[in-house]
VOPAGU-2260 file (C-alpha; in pm, 1 decimal, decimal comma):
REM VOPAGU-2260
SITE   aa  ch    i         X         Y         Z
SITE  MET   A    0   -2766,9    -784,3     388,6
SITE  VAL   A    1   -2661,9    -938,1      55,8
SITE  ASN   A    2   -2684,4   -1279,9    -101,3
SITE  PRO   A    3   -2328,0   -1396,1    -161,4
SITE  GLN   A    4   -2340,0   -1677,6    -411,7
SITE  HIS   A    5   -2198,9   -2021,9    -342,1
SITE  ASP   A    6   -2131,4   -2284,3    -602,1
SITE  SER   A    7   -2259,9   -2637,9    -559,4
SITE  THR   A    8   -1923,0   -2781,0    -459,7
SITE  GLY   A    9   -1946,9   -2667,0    -100,7
SITE  GLY   A   10   -2098,3   -2421,3     142,9
SITE  ALA   A   11   -2449,4   -2283,5     140,0
SITE  GLY   A   12   -2674,0   -2276,4    -162,3
SITE  PRO   A   13   -2739,8   -1963,5    -365,6
SITE  SER   A   14   -3064,7   -1888,0    -185,8
SITE  GLU   A   15   -2910,6   -1864,3     160,2
SITE  PRO   A   16   -2854,7   -1499,4     256,9
SITE  VAL   A   17   -2579,4   -1368,9     480,3
SITE  ASN   A   18   -2771,5   -1181,3     748,0
SITE  GLU   A   19   -2471,4   -1019,7     913,4
SITE  PRO   A   20   -2173,4    -850,0     745,0
SITE  VAL   A   21   -1859,7   -1060,4     723,6
SITE  ASP   A   22   -1552,5    -925,5     897,1
SITE  ILE   A   23   -1347,5    -898,8     574,8
SITE  ALA   A   24   -1443,2    -907,9     207,4
SITE  LEU   A   25   -1142,8    -956,2     -20,1
SITE  TYR   A   26   -1217,3    -794,3    -356,9
SITE  GLY   A   27   -1001,2    -909,7    -648,4
SITE  ALA   A   28    -951,0   -1251,8    -495,1
SITE  THR   A   29    -907,7   -1416,2    -837,2
SITE  GLY   A   30    -608,1   -1201,5    -934,4
SITE  PHE   A   31    -248,9   -1296,4    -857,3
SITE  VAL   A   32    -194,9   -1085,9    -544,6
SITE  GLY   A   33    -558,3   -1131,4    -445,1
SITE  ALA   A   34    -517,8   -1509,8    -444,4
SITE  LEU   A   35    -196,2   -1480,6    -242,4
SITE  THR   A   36    -377,7   -1260,2      10,2
SITE  ALA   A   37    -667,9   -1505,0      25,6
SITE  ALA   A   38    -425,6   -1790,0      96,5
SITE  TYR   A   39    -256,5   -1584,3     366,9
SITE  LEU   A   40    -587,8   -1508,0     537,0
SITE  ALA   A   41    -697,3   -1870,3     513,2
SITE  GLU   A   42    -380,9   -1976,5     694,9
SITE  HIS   A   43    -344,4   -1692,2     944,7
SITE  ALA   A   44    -681,7   -1535,5    1026,1
SITE  PRO   A   45    -780,5   -1619,5    1384,6
SITE  PRO   A   46   -1068,2   -1864,1    1436,1
SITE  GLY   A   47   -1404,2   -1692,7    1421,3
SITE  VAL   A   48   -1303,1   -1424,4    1170,7
SITE  THR   A   49   -1553,4   -1434,2     884,6
SITE  ILE   A   50   -1417,9   -1374,3     534,0
SITE  ALA   A   51   -1575,8   -1352,0     189,2
SITE  LEU   A   52   -1415,3   -1359,6    -153,9
SITE  ALA   A   53   -1538,1   -1096,6    -398,5
SITE  GLY   A   54   -1490,3   -1028,8    -767,4
SITE  ARG   A   55   -1663,7   -1009,4   -1104,4
SITE  SER   A   56   -1685,1   -1380,5   -1185,2
SITE  GLU   A   57   -1860,7   -1631,1    -961,1
SITE  ALA   A   58   -1694,0   -1921,0   -1143,6
SITE  LYS   A   59   -1344,4   -1780,0   -1094,2
SITE  LEU   A   60   -1418,3   -1701,1    -731,0
SITE  ALA   A   61   -1532,6   -2057,9    -674,8
SITE  ALA   A   62   -1214,4   -2188,3    -837,7
SITE  THR   A   63   -1000,7   -1965,5    -616,9
SITE  ARG   A   64   -1185,3   -2082,4    -306,0
SITE  ALA   A   65   -1138,6   -2445,5    -406,8
SITE  SER   A   66    -761,3   -2390,5    -425,5
SITE  LEU   A   67    -738,8   -2254,6     -69,9
SITE  PRO   A   68    -682,4   -2441,6     257,7
SITE  ALA   A   69    -976,9   -2610,8     422,4
SITE  ALA   A   70   -1044,9   -2311,3     646,7
SITE  ALA   A   71   -1177,0   -2125,8     339,9
SITE  ARG   A   72   -1415,2   -2398,0     224,4
SITE  ASP   A   73   -1728,3   -2220,3     349,1
SITE  TRP   A   74   -1627,4   -1864,1     268,7
SITE  PRO   A   75   -1912,3   -1689,6      86,2
SITE  LEU   A   76   -1864,1   -1546,5    -262,0
SITE  ILE   A   77   -1976,4   -1194,4    -353,2
SITE  VAL   A   78   -2010,5   -1101,8    -719,7
SITE  ALA   A   79   -1954,3    -730,5    -783,7
SITE  ASP   A   80   -1835,7    -519,2   -1076,1
SITE  SER   A   81   -1622,5    -218,3    -979,8
SITE  GLY   A   82   -1789,7     -13,3   -1253,5
SITE  ASP   A   83   -2137,2     -57,0   -1101,8
SITE  PRO   A   84   -2197,7     178,1    -804,8
SITE  ALA   A   85   -2495,8     -28,2    -688,4
SITE  ALA   A   86   -2278,2    -339,6    -681,4
SITE  THR   A   87   -2000,1    -168,3    -485,0
SITE  ASP   A   88   -2262,8     -35,1    -244,2
SITE  ARG   A   89   -2381,5    -391,9    -182,0
SITE  LEU   A   90   -2023,4    -508,7    -134,6
SITE  ALA   A   91   -1949,4    -232,5     116,4
SITE  GLN   A   92   -2267,2    -313,9     310,3
SITE  ALA   A   93   -2175,1    -683,4     320,2
SITE  ALA   A   94   -1852,3    -639,0     517,5
SITE  ARG   A   95   -1701,1    -454,6     809,9
SITE  VAL   A   96   -1374,3    -425,6     612,5
SITE  VAL   A   97   -1320,3    -436,6     236,0
SITE  VAL   A   98    -969,0    -525,4     120,7
SITE  THR   A   99    -909,0    -474,7    -251,6
SITE  THR   A  100    -629,9    -568,6    -489,9
SITE  VAL   A  101    -811,4    -447,8    -803,9
SITE  GLY   A  102    -610,1    -184,3    -986,8
SITE  PRO   A  103    -524,5      42,0   -1146,6
SITE  TYR   A  104    -726,2     209,6    -875,3
SITE  ALA   A  105    -797,0     527,9   -1069,1
SITE  ARG   A  106    -985,8     305,0   -1312,7
SITE  HIS   A  107   -1136,9      45,4   -1078,2
SITE  GLY   A  108   -1133,9     192,6    -727,5
SITE  ARG   A  109   -1334,9     515,3    -723,6
SITE  ASN   A  110   -1680,0     360,6    -677,1
SITE  LEU   A  111   -1565,5     118,8    -409,5
SITE  VAL   A  112   -1394,7     389,6    -202,3
SITE  ALA   A  113   -1707,5     604,6    -217,6
SITE  SER   A  114   -1929,6     309,6    -125,0
SITE  CYS   A  115   -1718,0     221,5     177,6
SITE  ALA   A  116   -1702,4     583,7     290,8
SITE  ARG   A  117   -2082,2     614,8     277,5
SITE  ALA   A  118   -2141,3     279,5     447,9
SITE  GLY   A  119   -1893,5     336,2     731,1
SITE  THR   A  120   -1698,0      31,9     611,8
SITE  HIS   A  121   -1322,4      24,1     659,9
SITE  TYR   A  122   -1120,8     -11,5     338,4
SITE  ALA   A  123    -762,3    -108,9     251,2
SITE  ASP   A  124    -590,5    -123,3     -87,6
SITE  LEU   A  125    -247,8    -149,7    -254,5
SITE  THR   A  126    -245,6     169,0    -459,0
SITE  GLY   A  127      74,2     350,6    -550,5
SITE  GLU   A  128    -117,9     617,1    -744,8
SITE  VAL   A  129     -81,0     967,3    -600,3
SITE  LEU   A  130    -354,1    1108,4    -824,1
SITE  PHE   A  131    -603,5     843,3    -714,3
SITE  VAL   A  132    -531,4     904,1    -346,1
SITE  ARG   A  133    -573,3    1279,0    -395,2
SITE  ASP   A  134    -906,7    1219,7    -568,2
SITE  SER   A  135   -1012,1     991,1    -285,1
SITE  ILE   A  136    -925,7    1257,3     -28,3
SITE  ASP   A  137   -1117,9    1527,6    -211,7
SITE  ARG   A  138   -1430,0    1316,6    -266,4
SITE  CYS   A  139   -1447,4    1095,8      39,5
SITE  HIS   A  140   -1249,0    1222,1     339,4
SITE  GLY   A  141   -1533,4    1424,1     490,3
SITE  VAL   A  142   -1791,6    1152,3     425,0
SITE  ALA   A  143   -1571,1     884,5     583,0
SITE  GLU   A  144   -1507,6    1105,1     886,6
SITE  SER   A  145   -1883,4    1140,9     936,3
SITE  THR   A  146   -1951,9     765,4     909,9
SITE  GLY   A  147   -1643,9     645,2    1098,9
SITE  ALA   A  148   -1491,0     466,4     799,9
SITE  ARG   A  149   -1115,7     430,0     782,8
SITE  ILE   A  150   -1017,7     451,2     414,5
SITE  VAL   A  151    -658,1     331,0     412,8
SITE  HIS   A  152    -459,1     345,2      91,1
SITE  SER   A  153    -120,1     189,6      16,4
SITE  CYS   A  154    -126,7    -109,8     251,0
SITE  GLY   A  155     141,9    -313,1      71,9
SITE  TYR   A  156     507,4    -258,5      -9,3
SITE  ASP   A  157     367,0      73,9    -124,2
SITE  SER   A  158     379,0     222,1     146,8
SITE  VAL   A  159     365,5      26,5     473,6
SITE  PRO   A  160     744,2      -7,5     531,8
SITE  SER   A  161     805,8     362,3     463,6
SITE  ASP   A  162     510,1     485,6     666,0
SITE  LEU   A  163     567,3     262,7     967,4
SITE  GLY   A  164     942,7     323,7     954,8
SITE  VAL   A  165     898,0     696,4    1013,1
SITE  TRP   A  166     620,1     625,7    1265,3
SITE  LEU   A  167     868,8     417,2    1466,8
SITE  ALA   A  168    1140,6     681,8    1439,0
SITE  HIS   A  169     897,1     940,9    1573,0
SITE  ALA   A  170     790,5     713,0    1858,9
SITE  ALA   A  171    1151,1     649,6    1961,2
SITE  ALA   A  172    1242,7    1018,5    1947,8
SITE  SER   A  173     930,4    1112,9    2146,0
SITE  ALA   A  174    1010,4     855,0    2414,0
SITE  ASP   A  175    1356,3    1011,7    2451,5
SITE  ASP   A  176    1220,4    1368,4    2437,4
SITE  ALA   A  177    1476,3    1416,6    2159,4
SITE  GLY   A  178    1281,7    1674,3    1958,0
SITE  GLY   A  179    1103,0    1658,7    1625,8
SITE  LEU   A  180    1236,9    1473,9    1324,4
SITE  THR   A  181    1425,3    1687,5    1074,4
SITE  GLU   A  182    1634,1    1497,9     817,6
SITE  VAL   A  183    1502,2    1147,7     747,2
SITE  ARG   A  184    1620,2     922,3     465,8
SITE  THR   A  185    1519,1     568,9     376,7
SITE  LEU   A  186    1736,3     333,3     171,9
SITE  ALA   A  187    1544,4      52,5       3,9
SITE  SER   A  188    1714,3    -281,9     -59,4
SITE  LEU   A  189    1518,9    -561,0    -221,8
SITE  ARG   A  190    1517,2    -875,6    -425,8
SITE  GLY   A  191    1204,8    -935,7    -627,0
SITE  GLY   A  192    1022,8    -899,8    -953,7
SITE  VAL   A  193     830,1    -609,5   -1102,0
SITE  SER   A  194     456,8    -622,1   -1038,4
SITE  GLY   A  195     234,2    -613,2   -1345,3
SITE  GLY   A  196     -17,8    -408,3   -1149,4
SITE  THR   A  197     249,2    -154,6   -1057,7
SITE  VAL   A  198     348,8    -122,3   -1422,5
SITE  ASP   A  199     -14,0     -69,4   -1526,2
SITE  SER   A  200     -65,0     194,1   -1256,6
SITE  LEU   A  201     251,9     374,6   -1362,5
SITE  ARG   A  202     133,6     373,8   -1722,5
SITE  GLY   A  203    -202,6     518,4   -1622,4
SITE  GLN   A  204     -53,2     798,1   -1414,6
SITE  LEU   A  205     185,3     899,1   -1690,8
SITE  ASP   A  206    -103,0     912,9   -1936,2
SITE  ALA   A  207    -305,2    1128,5   -1697,0
SITE  VAL   A  208     -34,1    1385,6   -1632,6
SITE  ARG   A  209      47,8    1411,6   -2003,2
SITE  ALA   A  210    -315,0    1488,3   -2079,7
SITE  ASP   A  211    -366,6    1746,3   -1802,8
SITE  ARG   A  212    -101,5    1999,7   -1705,0
SITE  SER   A  213    -268,1    2067,2   -1369,3
SITE  LEU   A  214    -233,4    1698,4   -1279,9
SITE  ARG   A  215     132,0    1717,4   -1376,1
SITE  ARG   A  216     182,2    1995,6   -1122,8
SITE  LEU   A  217     -10,4    1801,6    -860,7
SITE  ALA   A  218     192,3    1483,9    -913,2
SITE  ALA   A  219     515,2    1682,3    -880,1
SITE  ASP   A  220     406,8    1853,1    -555,9
SITE  PRO   A  221     586,0    1693,6    -256,9
SITE  HIS   A  222     280,0    1774,9     -43,8
SITE  ALA   A  223      23,7    1657,8    -298,0
SITE  LEU   A  224    -160,1    1455,6     -32,0
SITE  SER   A  225    -157,7    1716,5     243,2
SITE  PRO   A  226    -495,6    1781,2     409,0
SITE  ASP   A  227    -425,8    2155,0     386,8
SITE  ARG   A  228    -159,7    2240,6     130,4
SITE  ALA   A  229    -164,7    2613,4     202,8
SITE  ALA   A  230     -90,3    2552,1     570,4
SITE  GLU   A  231     193,5    2304,4     510,6
SITE  PRO   A  232     472,6    2432,3     736,5
SITE  THR   A  233     762,3    2209,0     640,5
SITE  PRO   A  234    1060,2    2346,7     448,9
SITE  SER   A  235    1134,8    2250,7      91,4
SITE  GLN   A  236    1150,8    1874,2      54,4
SITE  PRO   A  237    1436,1    1681,0    -108,5
SITE  ALA   A  238    1363,3    1631,4    -476,1
SITE  ASP   A  239    1293,9    1276,6    -590,0
SITE  ALA   A  240    1631,7    1152,6    -707,9
SITE  ALA   A  241    1697,7    1141,0   -1081,3
SITE  ALA   A  242    2063,7    1034,7   -1081,7
SITE  PRO   A  243    2303,6     800,1    -898,7
SITE  GLY   A  244    2441,4     927,9    -570,8
SITE  ARG   A  245    2605,8     831,2    -241,8
SITE  ALA   A  246    2443,8     777,1      95,7
SITE  ARG   A  247    2594,1     911,5     417,3
SITE  ASP   A  248    2767,0     579,0     481,6
SITE  GLY   A  249    2918,1     560,0     132,5
SITE  ARG   A  250    2673,3     322,4     -30,7
SITE  TRP   A  251    2580,1     397,2    -388,9
SITE  THR   A  252    2217,4     490,2    -447,9
SITE  ALA   A  253    1977,8     519,4    -738,6
SITE  PRO   A  254    1627,4     663,4    -777,7
SITE  PHE   A  255    1370,6     442,6    -604,6
SITE  VAL   A  256    1069,4     380,2    -825,4
SITE  MET   A  257     825,0     401,8    -533,3
SITE  ALA   A  258     973,3     711,6    -371,2
SITE  SER   A  259     739,1     963,6    -529,7
SITE  HIS   A  260     439,7     787,8    -374,5
SITE  ASN   A  261     587,3     669,5     -45,1
SITE  THR   A  262     725,1    1010,7      49,8
SITE  ARG   A  263     387,4    1173,3      -2,2
SITE  ILE   A  264     216,2     910,8     214,0
SITE  VAL   A  265     466,8     977,5     494,4
SITE  ARG   A  266     413,2    1353,2     465,4
SITE  ARG   A  267      36,4    1304,2     477,1
SITE  SER   A  268      78,6    1099,9     796,0
SITE  ASN   A  269     275,7    1384,8     951,2
SITE  ALA   A  270      14,1    1639,9     849,6
SITE  LEU   A  271    -281,0    1429,7     972,4
SITE  LEU   A  272    -104,0    1402,9    1308,4
SITE  GLY   A  273     -73,5    1780,1    1335,2
SITE  HIS   A  274     289,2    1762,4    1219,9
SITE  ALA   A  275     377,3    1558,9    1528,3
SITE  TYR   A  276     679,1    1409,6    1351,1
SITE  GLY   A  277     825,3    1757,4    1319,4
SITE  ARG   A  278     744,0    2082,4    1147,6
SITE  GLY   A  279    1090,5    2074,4     996,1
SITE  LEU   A  280    1063,3    1718,5     859,6
SITE  ARG   A  281    1243,4    1658,8     529,1
SITE  TYR   A  282    1188,5    1307,0     402,5
SITE  GLY   A  283    1337,0    1125,3     104,5
SITE  GLU   A  284    1388,9     772,6     -29,8
SITE  LEU   A  285    1655,6     610,0    -244,5
SITE  GLN   A  286    1740,9     260,7    -362,5
SITE  ASN   A  287    2049,3      98,7    -213,4
SITE  CYS   A  288    2286,2     -34,1    -482,0
SITE  GLY   A  289    2579,2    -142,7    -265,6
SITE  ARG   A  290    2936,8     -29,3    -223,1
SITE  GLY   A  291    3246,7       4,1    -435,2
SITE  PRO   A  292    3276,4     -15,8    -813,4
SITE  LEU   A  293    2999,1    -274,4    -843,0
SITE  GLY   A  294    2765,6     -49,8    -647,8
SITE  ALA   A  295    2846,0     240,2    -879,6
SITE  VAL   A  296    2774,7      30,6   -1187,1
SITE  THR   A  297    2450,3     -99,9   -1036,3
SITE  ALA   A  298    2336,5     252,8    -949,9
SITE  ALA   A  299    2405,4     368,7   -1303,2
SITE  GLY   A  300    2220,7      69,7   -1446,5
SITE  VAL   A  301    1914,9     113,9   -1226,1
SITE  THR   A  302    1897,8     484,3   -1306,9
SITE  ALA   A  303    1932,6     425,6   -1679,1
SITE  GLY   A  304    1675,8     144,9   -1675,5
SITE  LEU   A  305    1417,5     350,3   -1492,7
SITE  GLY   A  306    1473,9     645,0   -1724,1
SITE  ALA   A  307    1441,6     422,7   -2029,1
SITE  LEU   A  308    1116,3     272,9   -1898,5
SITE  LEU   A  309     959,9     612,2   -1836,2
SITE  GLY   A  310    1079,0     735,5   -2173,2
SITE  ALA   A  311     938,0     432,0   -2351,0
SITE  PHE   A  312     598,8     479,1   -2186,3
SITE  ALA   A  313     593,4     831,5   -2324,8
SITE  LEU   A  314     626,0     699,4   -2681,5
SITE  THR   A  315     294,9     551,6   -2789,9
SITE  PRO   A  316     443,8     337,6   -3071,1
SITE  LEU   A  317     653,7     150,6   -2812,0
SITE  ARG   A  318     359,0      52,2   -2593,7
SITE  PRO   A  319     288,4    -279,7   -2773,1
SITE  LEU   A  320     653,1    -381,0   -2732,4
SITE  LEU   A  321     647,9    -296,4   -2361,7
SITE  ASP   A  322     328,6    -494,0   -2318,4
SITE  ARG   A  323     507,6    -800,7   -2455,5
SITE  VAL   A  324     814,2    -775,8   -2231,2
SITE  LEU   A  325     669,0    -642,0   -1905,8
SITE  PRO   A  326     451,8    -848,8   -1669,4
SITE  ALA   A  327      79,5    -817,2   -1730,6
SITE  PRO   A  328    -162,9    -713,6   -1455,8
SITE  GLY   A  329    -284,1   -1013,4   -1259,2
SITE  THR   A  330      29,4   -1217,9   -1324,1
SITE  GLY   A  331     335,8   -1282,9   -1112,4
SITE  PRO   A  332     648,6   -1490,8   -1051,7
SITE  SER   A  333     674,6   -1854,4    -952,1
SITE  GLU   A  334     642,6   -1967,9    -592,5
SITE  ARG   A  335    1016,8   -2034,6    -578,5
SITE  THR   A  336    1096,9   -1683,7    -699,2
SITE  ARG   A  337     852,7   -1531,8    -449,3
SITE  GLU   A  338    1006,0   -1727,7    -163,0
SITE  ARG   A  339    1360,9   -1624,7    -255,6
SITE  GLY   A  340    1272,8   -1257,2    -251,6
SITE  TRP   A  341    1314,8   -1018,9      39,8
SITE  PHE   A  342    1304,7    -649,3     127,1
SITE  ARG   A  343    1474,8    -419,7     373,9
SITE  MET   A  344    1407,8     -50,9     435,7
SITE  ASP   A  345    1676,9     123,4     643,2
SITE  THR   A  346    1571,0     462,9     775,1
SITE  ASP   A  347    1821,3     713,5     912,8
SITE  ALA   A  348    1638,5     975,7    1120,0
SITE  ARG   A  349    1780,2    1287,3    1285,3
SITE  THR   A  350    1607,4    1526,6    1522,3
SITE  GLY   A  351    1628,7    1896,5    1587,8
SITE  ARG   A  352    1819,3    1827,5    1911,0
SITE  GLY   A  353    2089,9    1628,5    1738,1
SITE  ALA   A  354    1970,3    1275,2    1819,7
SITE  ARG   A  355    1997,8    1007,9    1553,4
SITE  TYR   A  356    1792,7     692,3    1510,0
SITE  ARG   A  357    1820,4     385,5    1292,1
SITE  VAL   A  358    1500,3     208,4    1190,5
SITE  GLN   A  359    1472,7    -119,2    1003,8
SITE  VAL   A  360    1160,2    -257,2     839,7
SITE  SER   A  361    1231,4    -582,8     658,7
SITE  GLY   A  362    1093,5    -922,5     579,0
SITE  PRO   A  363    1113,5   -1234,8     367,2
SITE  GLY   A  364     938,5   -1285,8      36,5
SITE  ASP   A  365     920,5   -1097,6    -290,3
SITE  PRO   A  366     819,7    -748,6    -175,4
SITE  GLY   A  367     560,9    -686,1    -447,0
SITE  TYR   A  368     388,6   -1022,2    -404,3
SITE  ALA   A  369     459,0   -1244,2    -102,7
SITE  ALA   A  370     547,4    -969,6     145,5
SITE  THR   A  371     269,5    -746,2      15,4
SITE  ALA   A  372      14,1   -1023,2      71,0
SITE  VAL   A  373     124,8   -1036,7     435,1
SITE  MET   A  374     102,1    -659,2     474,7
SITE  LEU   A  375    -240,5    -635,2     313,1
SITE  GLY   A  376    -377,9    -937,6     496,2
SITE  GLU   A  377    -258,2    -806,3     831,4
SITE  SER   A  378    -396,3    -459,8     750,0
SITE  GLY   A  379    -738,2    -615,0     692,4
SITE  LEU   A  380    -713,6    -807,8    1018,1
SITE  ALA   A  381    -595,7    -498,2    1206,3
SITE  LEU   A  382    -895,9    -299,1    1083,4
SITE  ALA   A  383   -1136,3    -583,7    1157,9
SITE  LEU   A  384   -1002,9    -680,4    1499,6
SITE  GLY   A  385    -820,4    -373,7    1631,8
SITE  GLY   A  386   -1124,9    -213,0    1789,8
SITE  ALA   A  387   -1046,1      46,1    2053,7
SITE  SER   A  388    -672,8     -20,7    2016,2
SITE  LEU   A  389    -673,6     149,8    1676,1
SITE  PRO   A  390    -605,7     524,6    1660,6
SITE  ASP   A  391    -925,1     720,6    1718,0
SITE  ARG   A  392    -969,3     875,9    1375,5
SITE  ALA   A  393   -1159,2     824,0    1052,8
SITE  GLY   A  394   -1143,4     955,0     697,9
SITE  VAL   A  395    -898,0     894,5     416,4
SITE  LEU   A  396    -593,4     789,0     615,7
SITE  THR   A  397    -252,4     624,5     586,4
SITE  PRO   A  398    -134,5     293,1     732,1
SITE  ALA   A  399      38,6     469,5    1022,5
SITE  THR   A  400    -247,0     705,6    1110,4
SITE  ALA   A  401    -520,5     443,0    1070,1
SITE  MET   A  402    -354,3     143,7    1236,9
SITE  GLY   A  403     -28,6     257,6    1397,8
SITE  ASP   A  404     110,5      22,4    1660,2
SITE  VAL   A  405    -166,8    -232,9    1601,7
SITE  LEU   A  406     -28,2    -299,1    1253,6
SITE  VAL   A  407     331,4    -284,1    1379,3
SITE  GLU   A  408     265,5    -562,5    1627,3
SITE  ARG   A  409      69,8    -772,8    1379,7
SITE  LEU   A  410     351,4    -755,5    1123,8
SITE  ARG   A  411     607,9    -847,4    1387,8
SITE  ALA   A  412     399,6   -1147,2    1483,7
SITE  ALA   A  413     380,1   -1237,3    1113,9
SITE  GLY   A  414     761,0   -1260,3    1090,4
SITE  GLN   A  415     859,9    -917,4     963,5
SITE  THR   A  416    1116,3    -701,5    1142,0
SITE  LEU   A  417    1023,2    -353,6    1261,1
SITE  SER   A  418    1283,1    -203,5    1493,9
SITE  ALA   A  419    1415,3     135,2    1602,1
SITE  GLU   A  420    1725,6     222,9    1801,9
SITE  ARG   A  421    1909,5     537,3    1900,5
SITE  ILE   A  422    2260,4     551,1    1755,1
SITE  GLY   A  423    2369,1     904,1    1833,8
């Protein structure tokens, strides 16, 4: 199929071809999150699962492989440049599933998505870029449907906890015959650092919408990722928060930096499912800042900080300063900092018949790094191993619509909490 290259320190020689596609090719394995995902797969992939490391530099790939547990010693290496369509075609043909951490995806992901869609190869990424996902839908959804490829965006902290949280709320309400979901809110609590890749993606999206007014309107549309915008039946959606507020239980809240992407992924899931969650679904996300005076101060600080960051990005002369103080793409926090991190997404869901559900999706580890590596690794394994247990659909999908309960169970087995209970 392709000739993945091996260095002389182990494994096959450069002339030995791989005659069958590997189960998973991890593209971007030499980056920070890519290396974390590679380590996770080396430790947790079941015996017999074949995995390759992919990227632009054979030497860096070999160094990454050498740093991994012994299970990865014979993993093949695939050299591919995201800017070369022929190279991404070869990568897609070399694997049953391609998992990629190479962003910003609008810059580095378009060829690879198209290659996987044409080849019928499943694909998972970490994007939080609404404009990239919309472009992927427009260019590749029909092709992927025809080949059977599942193109699954946002398989990390963007947007697995949000998407699966509402999926679980819907499942619980359906089991109780409690009616469709109506008002659903998620409060995000977390301890962790800011991802350099997330910052770079945010910068790229802001540049795009400033340059093109039509993209600005698209990014602001709450149903920007709908498969049929004109047929979208839901009522007006809650606006993405721009100021501190109070949750129903009295906790102070602030705008959540990932809300604008996560909410659109959840709404796309609902639409792809024929609005099974509810035709009256209104979904929003906020960041939990705690209670009392300290919570109020924290909410004000988070809101001001986010506003200042967005404002600074809009001023070109400040870009060099931001580049010096913000994390660079491909970098991340220390192992100790990653281990001390955690995340928790609390979803309050109400139905048209008055039932109320509480959903928790949570886990250990810095959400943008350690926990994301678990989510992405398990997404790749779900796509590779799920078989007939996966939902019967193809195209440009979401974590919930592509993997559903298969991913829920894998994440539970990996130590994350995903629970739903009726509380009213």
